[in-house]
LUMBA-629166 format. One line per 5 residues: for each residue x, y, z of N, C-alpha, C. Coordinates in steps of 0.05 Angstrom, whole numbers. Atoms other than C-alpha are relative to their C-alpha. Layout:
N
X/Y/Z/X/Y/Z/X/Y/Z  ...
This chain:
110
17/-23/0/0/0/0/18/25/0  -17/-24/2/30/67/-20/-9/21/20  5/-21/-19/32/130/23/-27/14/-4  25/-14/5/-27/164/-10/-24/-17/8  21/18/-8/-71/103/0/-3/-3/30
1/2/-29/-51/97/73/-12/25/12  11/-25/-10/-66/171/85/-30/2/-5  29/0/5/-134/165/52/-15/-19/19  12/20/-18/-150/103/93/-1/11/29  -1/-11/-27/-129/138/157/-20/23/3
19/-23/-1/-170/201/140/-29/-10/1  27/12/-1/-232/158/128/-5/-11/28  3/10/-27/-220/124/195/-4/23/20  4/-23/-18/-213/192/230/-28/12/-3  27/-10/5/-278/215/198/-21/-18/14
17/19/-13/-312/152/223/0/4/31  -3/-4/-29/-285/164/294/-14/27/7  13/-26/-5/-307/237/290/-30/-2/1  29/4/0/-377/216/272/-10/-15/25  8/16/-23/-380/164/327/2/17/26
-5/-16/-24/-353/213/379/-16/27/-1  16/-25/4/-400/269/353/18/24/2  -18/-23/1/-341/315/341/-9/19/-21  9/-20/19/-361/380/309/22/4/-22  -18/-3/23/-331/388/240/-9/25/-16
6/-22/18/-327/447/193/13/-7/-27  -11/4/27/-315/446/118/12/26/-9  -11/-25/10/-267/497/90/-7/3/-30  9/-7/27/-274/528/21/10/-21/-21  -10/21/19/-234/471/-12/-15/-26/4
15/25/-5/-282/419/17/13/-18/20  -13/16/-21/-232/393/68/-15/1/26  13/1/-26/-259/372/135/20/8/21  -18/-9/-21/-229/408/195/-13/-4/27  10/2/-28/-235/399/270/16/19/17
-14/-18/-18/-216/443/329/26/-13/11  -25/10/-11/-148/436/363/-6/-21/22  7/19/-21/-181/402/423/-9/-27/-11  9/25/12/-216/351/379/22/-14/-16  -23/12/15/-154/341/336/17/-16/20
-16/14/-20/-116/322/399/-13/-26/8  14/25/-7/-170/272/418/3/-21/-22  -1/19/22/-168/241/349/27/-14/-3  -27/12/3/-93/230/349/12/-10/26  -9/12/-25/-88/208/421/18/17/17
-16/-18/-17/-55/269/453/-19/16/17  16/-19/-16/-79/316/507/-1/26/-16  3/-26/14/-103/384/483/25/17/6  -24/-15/-8/-45/416/522/25/-10/-14  -23/12/14/5/368/490/1/9/-29
1/-8/28/-17/385/419/6/30/-2  -4/-29/0/-19/460/435/30/6/5  -29/-3/-6/52/455/464/17/-6/-24  -15/7/24/78/420/402/-3/22/-21  4/-21/20/46/473/357/16/25/8
-15/-24/-9/76/530/399/30/-4/-4  -29/5/5/145/497/396/6/3/-29  -5/-2/28/139/492/321/0/29/-10  1/-28/8/121/566/316/27/14/6  -25/-12/-7/188/582/349/24/-11/-15
-22/12/15/230/538/303/7/17/-24  -8/-14/25/270/570/247/-13/-12/-24  12/10/25/239/564/178/18/-22/-12  -15/22/12/259/499/144/5/-23/18  -4/23/-19/265/457/207/-25/-16/1
23/18/-1/220/397/214/-18/8/24  20/-6/-21/156/408/254/-8/-26/13  9/23/-15/131/361/307/-30/-4/-1  29/1/-1/57/378/305/-12/-2/-28  14/0/26/7/366/249/-4/29/-10
4/-26/12/-3/424/201/-27/11/10  25/-12/-10/-56/472/229/-7/25/-16  11/-23/14/-98/529/202/-10/20/21  12/-20/-18/-109/594/241/-28/6/-10  28/-3/8/-184/604/242/-12/26/9
10/-26/-8/-191/675/268/11/8/27  -12/-11/-25/-170/719/325/-22/6/20  17/-7/-22/-204/723/392/11/25/13  -11/-24/-13/-191/778/442/29/-2/7  -28/3/-9/-125/749/466/15/-21/-16
-14/22/14/-109/690/421/-13/-7/-26  9/10/26/-117/658/354/-10/-28/5  9/28/-2/-156/594/347/11/-15/-24  -11/17/21/-131/536/305/-18/-23/-5  14/24/8/-163/480/267/19/-17/-16
-18/20/13/-134/418/235/-17/-15/-21  13/16/21/-153/386/169/4/-30/6  -2/28/-5/-168/312/175/23/-12/-16  -21/10/17/-120/300/118/28/6/12  -25/-7/-14/-64/336/157/4/-18/24
-2/18/-23/-79/293/218/8/-28/-11  -6/26/11/-77/231/174/29/-1/-9  -28/-2/9/-10/253/144/18/-2/24  -17/1/-24/18/264/214/0/-28/12  1/27/-10/-6/196/237/17/-19/-17
-16/17/18/25/163/175/30/5/4  -28/-7/-4/91/201/186/11/-11/26  -8/8/-26/93/181/259/-8/-29/7  11/27/-4/62/112/252/21/-20/11  -18/20/-11/125/71/263/6/4/30
-7/-7/-27/139/107/328/-23/-1/20  22/-4/-18/71/119/357/-23/-20/-2  24/15/5/19/75/325/4/-28/-12  -6/26/12/52/10/304/-21/-21/7  19/21/-9/3/-31/345/-28/5/-12
27/-6/11/-58/4/312/-1/-1/-31  1/-4/29/-38/16/239/18/-20/-15  -16/20/14/-5/-49/219/-12/-6/-27  10/6/27/-9/-63/145/-8/-29/-2  11/27/3/-49/-123/124/9/-11/-26
């Protein structure tokens, strides 16, 4: 199974989990499904604080360095902070990239 097929399979599984867990989803203009940072953390098995910390560390990294967190999208500014959402495809890509280290017991190829 190639990388694109694995990512598509993982994204479908994430969407199924989001439906089962009644996670609120939004669709962006490209038709991609996005979830809040809190829900993204739930879907990939991290605490909300853990994912937020990874994102903040990535923001401090020099351009060109590898990021630890999944790619996120700023969704607007509140009074004191910006909110972030995550595309399911970005979460699927992150899971696939980190699969050997984090998810070997869940995402074994058949």
